[in-house]
N, C-alpha and C positions, 0 to 999 in steps of 0.2 A: 156593426150590426151582426155580421156573419160570425164574429168571434163570440158575441153574446149568445147567439142561438146555439152554437155548438157547446158552449159552456153549460147552458141550461140543460141540453140533452145529456151531456156527460154526468152532470149532477144528478139528473133524474135516474140515470143508469146506476150510479153508485147507491142512491137511496133505495131504488127498487131492488138492487141486489141485496142490500142490507136487510130489508124487511122480508125478503123472500127466502132467507136461509132456512126458514122453518118448513119450506116445502118438503113434502114427504118423499119425493123421488127425484132422481136426476132428470127424468123426462119432464117433470114440472118445471125445473130450472131452465131446461132448454126451451120450453115453450115461452117462458117469461123473457129470455134473451132474444128470441125471435121477434117478440112484440116490440122490444126496445129498438132492434135494428130497423124495424119498419118505421118507427118514429124518427130515427136519425135520417133515414133516406128521404122522408118527407121534408125534414128541415133542410137537408141539402138541396132538394129541388126548389124550396122557397129561396134559399141563398142564391142559387144560380139564376133564378128568374129575376131577383131583385138587383143583381150585379150587372156589370157591363158585358158579361159573356167571356168567351175564350179570346185571348189576345196573344199574338206572337211577335217577338221583336227580332227582325231580320237584318237591321242595319245598325252600325255604331252611332251612338248619340253623344254629344258633348256640349259643354257650356256655350251659350250664345245661339244655339239652333232654335228654330220654330217649326213645328210639324205636328201632324196627328199622332205620330209615334211618341213624341214628347208628351202630348196630352194623355195618351194611354198610360205612359210611364207615371205621370203625376197621379192618375186615378189609382193605379195599383199600389203606389207608395204613399197614398193618402196625403198628397200635397195639395194645398189650396192656396190660391184659386187654380183650377185646372185650365190655364190659359193657353197651353201648348208652347209656351216660351220656356227654354231651358235656362233658368236664372239661378241665383245663389241659393234659393230655398230648395229647388230641385237638386242642385249640386250637392248640398249637405245631405239630403235624403238618400242620394245614390251612395255616398260615402258610408252612411250608416248601414245601408243594405249590404254593401260589400264587406264591411267589418263583420257583420252577423253571419256572412256565408264564407268566411275564410279567404276573401279576395283582397288584394292590395287596394286600400281605399284611396284611389286616385281621383274619384269623381267622374271618371270617363267610362262610359258604357261601351266596353269592348267585347270581344268574343267570350271571355270568361263570365262577365256580368250578364250578358244576354243569355248564356246557357243556364245560369241560375234563375233568371226571370222566367224563361220559357218552361223550365221544369215546374214552376209554380202556376203559371197562367196560360200556357199554350196548350195544355192537355185538358180536355173536357172532364168534368167531375164524373167519376164512375160510382154508381150506387154500391153501397156496401152489401155484399151477399152474405146472408147468415151462414155460418159454417158450423156444421155439427161438431162439437168439441170431442177431441179424442182424449181419453184419460190414460196418460202414460204412467208407468210405474218407475219411480226414481229410487235408486238405492245408493247409499253412501258407504264409504269405507268403514271397516270395522272400527268401533269406538267413536263414530261420528253420527250425529242426528241431523246435521245440516251441512252446507258447504262452507260454513264459517269456522275458522280456527284450525286446530290440529287434533288428530286422533289421540284419545286417551289410552288407546291400546298399542298403536304402532308408532305414534309420534309424527306420522306423515301428515301433509296438508289434507284437510277435508274438502278441498276444492275440486277433487277429482270425483266425478259422478258418472254413473251409468244409467241411461234412460232406455227402458224397454218399450216396445210397441204395445198398443192396447191389447189387453187380454193375456199378456206375458208377465211372468214374475222372474224369469231368468233368460239367458241367451240361448237356451236349449229348446229345440223343437219349434212348433208353429203355434200361432195365436189361435185359440178356439173361437175367438170373435171374428177376426178378419181372415184367418187362414194363411197369413203371411208369416215369413220367417221371424223368429224371435230374436235374431241377432241384433244386439243393441248398438247404440252410438255412444262412444266414450267422449266426454267433453271435459276439458280442463279449463276451469274458470280462472282467468288471469285477474288477480286483484289489481285495482288501479294503483299506480305508483308514479312518483316523480322521477324524471330522468334528465340527463345532460347529453350533449353532443359535442364531440371534439373532432378536429380535422388536422391532418398532416399531409405534406406533399407526397405524391406517388408518381414514379416515372412513367411517362407515356411510351408506347411501344416504338414509335418512329419519330423522334424529335427532329424538327427541321426549323431553321431560322430564315431560309430564303423560300418565299411562297410565290407561286405562279397563279395566273388567272385561271378561273374555272376548275379549281381543285379544292378538295376537302382535307383539312389537316387536323391531327390531334394537337390540341393546344396545351392543356395542363390536365392533371388528374389529382383528385383529393381522396385520401383514405379516411372515411368517416367511421367513428366508433360510438356506439350507443352504450350508455352506462346508467344502471339503475332502473331502466324501463325500456320497453320497445319504443323506438323513435320513428315517427313518420315525417319525412322531409317533404315539404310542399313547395318550396321556392329556393333557388340559389341566385346569386348575382355575379355578373362578370363585368369588370371595368376595362374599357379600351382607351388607350392613351397614344396619341401621336406626338412626335418630338417637335412638330411645328404647329402653328395655330392657323393652318390653311387647309386642313383635310378633315373630312367627316367620316365616321366609321361606315356609314351606308354607301360611301363611294368606294370602299374597299371590300366590304363583306356583304353577303346576301343573307346568311342565316347563322345562328348559334344554336347548337343542340347539345343535350346532355345524355349520357349513355351509362347504363349498367352492363358492362361487358358488351355483348352484341345487341342488347335491347335498348332501343331509343326510348328515353323517358319523356322527353319534351323537346320542342323546337320552337325558336322564336325568330321571326324575320327581323333583320337589322334595318330598322326604319327610324326616321326622326320621331314618329309618334310613339315608338317603343323605347325611346332613349330618355334617360334622365341626365340632364346637362350639368356638369360641374364647371367646366371652362369651355367657352365657345370655341368650336372647331378644333378641340383638342382632347378633352376628357369627358367621357360619357359612361354611364352605367346602364346595364340591361338586366332586368329581372326575368328569369325563366321560371314559369310556374305551370300550374295545371296538371300536376302529377302527385302521386302519393307513394313515395319510395320508403319502404319499411326496412328498418335495420333492427333485428332482434337484439334484445338486451345482452350486453357483454360481447357482441360480435362486431366485426368490421366489414365494411363494403367500400368499393372503389367507384367513384363517379368521375367520368371522363368528359371533358368539354371539347367539342369539335366546332370548327368554323369553316365556312365555305366562302371562297373568294369570288369576286365578280369576274366575269369572263375577260374584260379588258379594263383594268384599272386605269383611271385618268392620270395625267401628269402630276397633279397635286398629291396623288397617293404614292406613285412610284418614286417621286423625288424626295419624299420624307425619308430621313436617314434611318428611322426605325419606328416600329410600333411596339407597344407593350400591352399584354393581356394579363389580367389578374382574376383568379377565382377568389372572391371575397368571402369573409366569414359572416357576412350578412345572410343568414339562412333562416327561413321560416320553417319551424318544425314543432311538433307536439308530442307529448308523452301520453301514457295510458291514463294518467290522471286528468286528461283533458286540458292541460295547460299548454298554451302556445307561446313559443319563444321566437326571438328574431336575431339571435347571435350565437354562433358556435365558438367554442374556445379553440385557440390556435392562431395561426397567422395566415394572411392572404398568400395564395400560391401564384407566383408570377412566371411569365415567359417574356424575357427581354430581347430587344434588338432583332425583331422580326422585320425583314425587308420584303417588299412586294415588287414584282416586275410584271410587265404586261403579259408575258406568256413564257412558259418553259420551252427552251430550245432543245432539240435533239442533239445527241453526241454521236458522231460517227467514228468508229475505231476500226482500223485496218491492221490485220496480222497475216503473217505467212501461213498458208495452209500446210497441213502435215504432209500432203502429197504434192507439194510444190516440186516441179520437175528438177531432178538433179542435173548437174552438167552432163551432157551426153551428146551422142551423134544423131543427126537428123538427116534424112534422105531427101535430096532434091531430085528434080527431074529435068531432062533435056528436052522434053516435049510438052510440058504443061507446068502451071504453077503448083505449089504444094503448101500445106499448112503444117505448123508445128506448135505444140503447146510450149509457151515460154514462161508462163507465170500462173500460179494459182494462189488466190488470197481469200481471206475471210473479211467480210465487212459487217459490223454489228451496229444497229441503231439502238440507242438507249434513250429512255424517258418518253419520247414522243414518236409516233409514226412518221415516216419520212418517205419522200419520193425523189430518187436520183434522176437528174436530167442532163448532166454534162460531165466531162472529165478530161484529164490530160495524162499522158504517159510518155516516157522517154526511152529510146532504144539506141544502143551503140553497136558499131561493127568494128572489126579490126581495120577496115578501110583499104586493105590490099587484096587479100584472098576473097573476103566477103565485102563488097563495096556497098555504098548507100543505095545504089539502084537495085540491089538484090532484095531489099525489104520493101515490098510494094504497099503493105497495109498492116495495121494492127487492129485486131478484132476483140471485142468484149463479149463474152458468152456467159449466160446464166443457164447452166445445165446444157440442154441440147438446143437452146434458143439463142441466136445471135442478137445481142442488144444494140450494138453500135460498131461501126468500122470507120477508119480514117487512115489516109496515107501519112507517113511521117514527113515533116517539112522543117524548114529552117535549119538544115544540117550545118553544124559547126563542129570541127574536130571530130567528125564521124559520129556525131550525136544528133538524132532527129526527134521531133516531138509530134505525136499524134494527138489531135483534139477531137473528142467525141461530143456530138451535140444532137439535140432533137430526139432524145429517147425518154422513156418514162419507166423507171424501175422502182416499184414500191418495196419498202422494207418495214415491217411492223416493229413497234417498240419492243425491245427485249429479244429480238430474233437475230439470227446470223445467216447471211447468205455466203456461199462459196462460189466465187466467180473465176473465170479462166480467161487469160489473154492468149490469143493465137497470133502468130506472125505468118503472113502470107509471103512466101518466097517466090521470086520471079523464076521464069524458065531459065535454067542454067545452060551455058554454052557447052557444046560437046567436048571442048578442050578443058573444061573446068577440072581442077585438081585442088586438093587441100592437104597440106603436109602436117596438119594438126595445129596450125596457128590461126586459121580463119574461123571467125566466130561472130555471133550476134548475141546481144544480152540486153535485158531490161535493166537499166541502171537506176532509174527513178520510178518507183512503183506508182500506181494510179492515184491521182488526186481527184476524187469524185465530189461533185457539187449538186445540191438539190434544195428542196423546200420541205419543211416539216409541217405537221398538221396545225401548228400555231402560226403558220405563215412566216417562219424564220428561215433565212437562208443558212444552210448548213454545209459544212465541208469537212473532209478528213485531212489529217496530217499524213503525208506519204512517208512511210518508213520501210516498206518491203522492196526487195529487189529480186531479180531472177538470177539464174546461173548461165554460164557460157554454153551456148548451143553451137555445135560444129557441123556445118552442112557438108555432106559427102554425096557422091553418086553411089558408092559402095562402102558400107561400114557395118561393124557389128554393134549389137546392143547387149550390154552386160546386166545381169540381175542376180541378186542374192537368192540362193536356194536353201541351204542349210549349213550347219556347223556342228562339230563335236569336239569336246575337250576332255581328255583323261589325264589325271594328275597321278604321278608316282614319284619314287625317289631313287637316287643312286645308292643310298644306304638306308636301311630301315631304321637305324638308330640315330645317326647324326644328320642325315639329309633325306627325310621320309617323303618330302613333296617338293623337290627341286626340279622335276622334269614335267614338262607339259607336252602331251602328245595331241596335236591339234589337226583338224581337217576342216577345210572350208570348201563348200560346193557352190558353184555359180553357173548360170546358164549363159550361152553365147548364141545369139540369133544372127544369122547372116542376112543382111538386108541389101538388096540391089545387086548382089553377085556373091560368088564364093568367098569365104574368109579362111585364111591360113594362120595357124598359131604354131610357133616352134615347139618341138618336144624338148624335154629336159636334156636329152642326150645330144641335142643339136649344138655342135661346137663352133660353127661359123658365126652364129649370133650370140654365143655364150649362154645367155639366159633369155627365155621367152616371157617369164613372169618374175615379178619382184614382190617381196612382202615388206611391210613396215611394222615396227614394234613400238608400242607406246607403253608407258608405265615405269615403275621402279624409280630409280634415281638418275640424275644427270650423267653419272659415270657409265650408264648403259651404252651411250653413244660410241660408235666405233671410231678409231683414230688411225692416223698415219703421219709420216713425215718425209720431207725431202731436205737433204743437207748439201749446201753449196760450200766448196772449199777453194782456196787459192786466191790470187790477186790478178786482176786483169792486166795483160801485157799489150792488148790491142783492142780496138772497138769490136764489140760482139753482142750477141743476144742470148738471153736465157728464157726458155719457154717451159711452162708447166701445163700439162694437159690433164683435165679432170672430166671424166666421162665424155671424151671427145671434144671438149671445148678448150681452146688454147688461150692462155694469158701470157703475154710476152713483155720482157723488159730489156731495153737496149742500154748497154753500159760501155764505158770507155776505159782507156789505160789507167791503171792505179785504182780502179774500183775494187772494193773488197767484197768478199763473199757475204759479209754481214749486211752490206748495203744492197747487194743483189737480193738477198732473202727478204729484206724489208720492203723493197719495191715490188717484189712478186706478191707479197701479202696485200699491198695496196691495190695491185691490179686484180687480184681475186675478189677483193671487197667491192671493186667498182664494176665488176662484171655480174650482171643480174643472174645469169645462168649458174656460174660457179659458186656465187655467194649463196644461192638458194640451196646448194648441195652441201657445202662445207663452210665452217668458220675457220679462218686462218690467222695465225700469229707467228712471229719470228723471234729467234733467240740465238745470237752468236752464229749466224749463217744457216740456221735450221728453220725451215718452214713447217710448222705443226698444223695438221689438219684434223678437224673434228666434225663428224657428220652432224648436220643441222637437225636431222630427225633421228632420235634415239633408235637404235636398231641392232641387228645382228653383226657379228664379225664380218667385215666386208661391206655390209649395208648396201650392196650393189653399186658401190662407187669405186671406180678404178682411177689411178693417177700415174703419171710418169713425168720425167723432166729431161730436157736436152739443152746443150749449149753449142755454140758455133765452135769450130776447131781453132786451135792455136791461140787461144785468148787468155789462158791462165786460169780460167774458172771452170770447175767441173761440178757435176751434179750426181747425187746418188739417192735413190736408184734412178737409173736412166731408162728403165723399161717399165711396162705396165705392172702394177700390183694393186691389191685390194686394201681398203681400210681394214684394220684388224682390232681385236679386243672387244670389250663390252660383253654381251651375252653370246654364248656359243650356240649357233643355230644347227650345228652338226649338219652342214650342207649336204653331205652325202645322203642324209635321210630326208632332205626336202625334195619331194617328188610331186609331179602332177600328171594327170591323165584325163583325156577327154573320151567320153563314152559315145556309143552310137546315138545318132547317125553320123557323128564325126568319124572320119576314116583316116588311117595313116597314109600319108603321101611320101613315097620313097623315091620320087622321080629325080631328086637332086643328089642322091647318094646316101650312104649309111650315116655319114656325119651331119647330114642336113635334113633329117626327118621332120616332117611337119604334120600337124593335125589339120585336116580340111573339113570345113562345115559347108555344105552346099547351099546355094542361094535359097532363102525362104525357110530353111530348117533351123531347128534349135537343138543344141547339144549341151549336156551338162559336163562341166569340167571340175575336177577337184585337185586341190594341192594340199599336201600334208607336210607339217613341220614338227620336228622333235626339238623342243626348246629346253635347254638346260641353263639354270640360273647359276652362273659361275661368278657372279659379282659380289657374293657374300652379303647381299642386302635383300631381305624378303620384301615382297610387295605385290601389287596387282598389275597384270600385264594384259595386253590385247594385241592380237595379230590381225592385220588387215591386208587385203590385196592392194599392193602399192602401185602396180603398173602391169600392163600387158602389151606385148609386141604383136602386131597383126599385119597381115599382108592381104592384097587383093589378087595375088598370083603366086605361083610357086617360085619364089626368089628369096635370096638371103642378103642381098646387098643393102647397105644402110639407106640408100635412096629409095628403096622399094617398100620399107616398112614404116609403120607409125608406132611410136611408143606412147600408149594412152595411159595417163595417170589421172584422168578426170572421170567423174561419174561413178567412182568405185567406193565412196566413203561408207556405204552401208554393207559392203561385202567384208565381214569381219567376224571374229570369234565372240566378241564381247569380253568383258574383263574376267580374268581368272587369276588365282593366287598361287604364287610360287614361293616356297620357303627356302631355307638354306640348310 
């Protein structure tokens, strides 16, 4: 009835317009149009009064239901009888309605179908208000009289038109009728045309095949190309397959969404109602629609599929060995000719072998901090406990936020000078906050374990914390002394355990260790200050850069009492400082030899002394010099002290020594040999001498000096001058070395402070000084090049 009334009114309008073209003026035409609009409004009022009124559909409807909403649906879709029962007739009518409105014709009244129904029937009819017509001026390109065809003048399409506002004949100036600007609107009329759509695979930005609960992942992406026409994509399909017949997609995923870059085009809940089943509990297809994605003709756009996993996938989901997702070529799209298609050319785009797990676990990684304390001296107390930093390390949590709650760490002592009882506690610190503390226990072979519990230390995913381990030293006895062999050390870095935000227990693998810390009551602290290197040559033509003039400056801080360091001219101790040289070739190492001759005529001993350490071999009558030399080499190799200094080999009664550390002539290693009298075996040399060869350090040019507040102490005589640094003060000391490359091999070299002798009183006997070669590794020149 309503369609007939509107048809009659429109027919009247056309007839009335046809017979009124003879009207004398435009105002007469406008009056006639107004009269027709009044008639149309009256007809609409009659239609509204005769119908069922405004109806809104707010719930989904499906086959088999009975309700007033179904009855209203039947009325609007002209289904008879209007029984309120959703039967096959109503089902067919819904599918017809969906097809007419570009909706997948499932027969199910879901969100898309309800939206279309409400657009028609939920909004009250609004009377048509007569509009005073505006008479625009339309101009066509030169050589055109309409928008059809091509210009006879320019050969360009006539579809480009310019429409000017009422009262204007160009875009210049203002309308004499309205007073508005005459700037026109250029419109290009696109002629309807047929088109095609093709798709190829496109890489996603972060592909992953292990998925965790409560996360969104990029699945696949397709690059679509429109050909022949602008293409409007309205629906895509995604197929989900599990390798077992025991898992449903809605047990694993919550939503599927499609994206154009960062713009979400549409999203579909993964539910059984939205699924099209191919194989029970295994293969399902989901259609994502409700969008109009335009791809201009001849251009390409990328559509990305994303899926969100359920927070806690059930066992049926996590035990499936894989899931497979495919972006199908089943695509609903239309061209500008108004033709709708259901298939794009190309192949389905798959993602294979995706596995799901209940939740992603955090990964804890521990590394040594850049300022992890070097081996060094620590000052104890005879009246109270003291603390010392023994380890600094970084711990990083990746993937998931974590909270550390417990940990273990192992400490070792030498067991003689520093006993187990001296280490009373190990503390874990986060900046200036102590996190946990525990005494070491379970000591075995002088190794104890501290177990930290009951703390809470959060670490956000992707962040790193730098933590410090402090050792608490017990009060030391007044008789305590350390000859440089007593130490404590973290030998197994911390293993920290906690829980992440997904309730997984997490722990780190322990790989970091500390360095030896030597407790003293009085001791110096050494630190790098500066260095300088100047390169020159012995000959500007043949050897332009074979000399390195170097200086290294370091600081000495006296802790707990005065500290004394020998001067270069001190002859009682020989040298107060030693350098090491690295770089170049193996032949840089200094060498020396001891030759044994004769045959043993009685039982005796041969002793070789290397830097004060003796190695001895007892021989009998008829023992040859060759045998003595061979046994001396064995003794050197078995002695950890001498073996650390030199490598030894024998040949025809000669013991050949090579410095283990490549260095200067002499390399600060002295050696000598002795034999018992009247045995027939003799040794040469029998007095102390230095290793020689390698690089020439020009020892007369190797000097050092300590600056104020260090003072020169002459109390022991001119041959025993010492530098004295008073307790609590810091002095800078420098040593300079002029290094000449005499090895005939160019290369990069580095000089470092190898050792320092220091005292706690003005004395020069060997029992009163410490030769410190620990904690000095960063006091060096850095690499420099010497040619030949």
